[in-house]
C-alpha positions in Angstrom: -36.5 -59.6 14.8 -37.1 -57.0 17.5 -40.1 -58.5 19.3 -41.3 -62.1 19.7 -44.5 -62.9 21.4 -44.8 -66.2 23.2 -48.3 -67.3 24.3 -48.1 -69.2 27.5 -50.5 -71.1 29.8 -50.2 -73.9 32.3 -49.9 -76.7 29.7 -47.0 -78.9 28.6 -47.3 -77.3 25.1 -46.2 -73.9 26.5 -43.3 -75.5 28.3 -42.2 -77.1 25.0 -42.6 -73.8 23.1 -40.4 -72.0 25.6 -37.8 -74.8 25.4 -37.7 -74.6 21.6 -37.5 -70.8 21.7 -34.5 -70.9 24.1 -32.8 -73.6 22.0 -33.3 -71.9 18.7 -32.6 -68.4 19.6 -29.2 -68.8 21.4 -27.3 -66.4 19.1 -30.0 -64.0 18.0 -32.0 -62.3 20.8 -34.9 -60.0 20.2 -35.0 -56.7 22.0 -38.2 -57.8 23.7 -39.9 -61.1 24.5 -43.6 -60.6 25.2 -45.1 -63.4 27.3 -48.9 -63.3 27.0 -51.3 -65.3 29.2 -55.0 -65.3 28.4 -57.2 -66.0 31.5 -59.6 -68.8 30.8 -62.9 -69.0 32.7 -63.2 -72.5 34.1 -66.1 -74.5 32.8 -66.6 -72.2 29.8 -64.7 -74.1 27.1 -67.6 -74.3 24.8 -69.5 -71.2 25.9 -66.6 -68.8 25.3 -66.4 -69.9 21.7 -70.1 -69.0 21.2 -70.4 -65.6 22.8 -69.3 -62.4 21.1 -66.8 -59.7 22.1 -69.5 -57.5 23.7 -70.8 -60.4 25.9 -67.2 -61.4 26.8 -66.4 -57.8 27.8 -69.5 -57.7 30.0 -68.6 -61.0 31.6 -65.0 -59.8 32.3 -66.3 -56.5 33.7 -68.8 -58.2 36.0 -66.1 -60.5 37.4 -63.9 -57.5 38.2 -63.1 -57.3 41.9 -64.5 -60.7 42.8 -62.6 -63.5 44.5 -62.9 -65.5 41.3 -61.1 -62.8 39.3 -58.5 -62.4 42.1 -57.8 -66.2 41.8 -57.5 -65.9 38.0 -55.1 -63.0 38.4 -53.0 -64.9 40.9 -52.8 -68.0 38.6 -51.8 -65.7 35.7 -49.1 -64.1 37.8 -47.7 -67.4 38.9 -47.5 -68.8 35.4 -46.0 -65.7 33.9 -43.4 -65.5 36.7 -42.5 -69.1 36.1 -41.8 -68.5 32.4 -40.1 -65.2 33.0 -37.7 -66.9 35.5 -37.1 -69.8 33.0 -36.2 -67.2 30.3 -34.0 -65.2 32.6 -32.1 -68.4 33.6 -31.3 -68.8 29.9 -29.9 -65.3 29.7 -33.0 -63.7 28.0 -33.6 -60.0 28.9 -36.2 -57.5 27.8 -39.1 -59.6 29.0 -42.6 -58.1 29.2 -45.6 -59.9 30.6 -49.2 -59.3 29.5 -52.4 -60.7 31.0 -55.6 -60.7 28.9 -59.1 -62.0 29.3 -61.3 -63.2 26.5 -61.1 -65.6 23.5 -57.5 -66.9 23.6 -56.8 -66.7 19.8 -58.3 -63.2 19.6 -56.3 -62.0 22.5 -53.0 -63.5 21.4 -53.5 -61.9 18.0 -54.6 -58.5 19.4 -51.6 -58.5 21.7 -49.2 -59.3 18.9 -50.7 -56.4 16.9 -50.6 -54.0 19.9 -47.0 -54.9 20.8 -45.8 -54.9 17.2 -44.6 -58.5 17.4 -42.5 -59.8 14.5 -43.3 -63.4 15.3 -45.6 -65.5 17.5 -44.6 -68.7 19.2 -47.3 -70.9 20.6 -47.5 -74.4 21.9 -49.9 -77.0 20.5 -51.7 -79.3 22.9 -51.3 -82.2 20.4 -54.0 -84.7 19.6 -57.4 -83.5 20.6 -60.9 -84.2 19.4 -62.3 -80.8 20.5 -60.8 -79.2 17.4 -63.6 -80.9 15.4 -66.1 -78.6 17.2 -64.3 -75.4 17.9 -60.8 -75.4 16.3 -57.7 -75.2 18.3 -56.2 -71.9 19.5 -52.9 -72.6 17.7 -54.7 -73.4 14.5 -56.8 -70.2 14.7 -53.7 -68.1 15.4 -51.9 -69.6 12.4 -54.9 -69.0 10.1 -55.4 -65.4 11.2 -51.9 -64.1 12.0 -50.3 -61.4 9.9 -46.8 -62.3 11.2 -44.9 -65.7 11.1 -46.2 -68.2 13.7 -44.1 -71.1 15.1 -46.3 -73.8 16.5 -44.5 -76.2 18.8 -45.9 -79.6 19.3 -45.3 -80.8 22.8 -42.8 -83.5 23.5 -44.4 -86.8 24.5 
């Protein structure tokens, strides 16, 4: 495998995914590990599932240059730097970071395609009732991915 994409955010599921990756891949290292973070607009958990790509693109564009967008970017940078450092401490090199905005599953899959990822690793948030209404991100990634997906259930 030349490229592995790891979807990260600020949850314990991402931490578990990174831990499992570093434990599993001690002898085989890909050329590149792509860390992707999808900015999530606060308070939009239901709305972002209902609006289309054009509307989401317009929303992202209208937020450009605002203090809100700067705060989102700062959060993304902090999270990506945390995971980059954790990987580097385990001896992983060839790390690329990507920040996207939009529907998380769509952006993870789009990034995997753009980067030519051979595998996607994503954390699961575990037991949630919201999946009854919208489906979880990890479930959607598994259902739609064209490459193998490792879903890591967070440690309790």
